[in-house]
N, C-alpha and C positions, 0 to 999 in steps of 0.2 A: 558254911553248911548250905547245901542246895535248898532253894525254897520252891522248886517245882518237881514234879514226878519224873521229869527227864532232864539229863544232863549230857555233857559231850561223850561219856563213856557208857551210860546205862539208863535204864528206865525203871520205875517202879511198877510192879504188877501186883494187885492185891486179889486174892482168892479166898473164898471160904472153903473149908475142907472138912469132912466128917471127923469127929473125934477119934475114931480108930486110925485114921490115916495121920493125923497129928501125932498121936502117940506112938505109932509106928516110927515115924520120922525121929522123934526123940530117941526112942530105943536103938535105932540102927545108925544114927550119925556116928562117924568115927571120931576119936578123940581130937579136940581141937577144931572140928568142922562145925561151921555155922549152919542154921537151917537154910540160909540164903544160898551157901555153897551147895548144900544137899539138893535143894530144889533146882538149881541151875544145871546141876549134873544130871539128875533125872530128867529134866526136860531136854537137854542136849541128847541124851540117849534116845528118848522117845522120838525126837525129830529124826535123827538118823534111821531109826527103825522105819518110820512112816516114809522117808525118803526111798529107802531100799524097795519097800513094798510097792511104792508108786512106780519106781523104775521097772520092777518086775512085770507090773500090769500093763506098762506101756506098750502098745504094739510096736513091732520093730519095722523099720521101713526107711 
């Protein structure tokens, strides 16, 4: 078991979320999906969305 929040493959990130968000996660997770998998998927989607937005805003040249 890892004793640190960082290992060779991943890093632990802790965040407090409103009760409504936590409840929505529990309601919307697919069968067999962990909260960690749900959060990682959501974060990856948001990262891609912001990267596309940033690329659109970048001046061409």
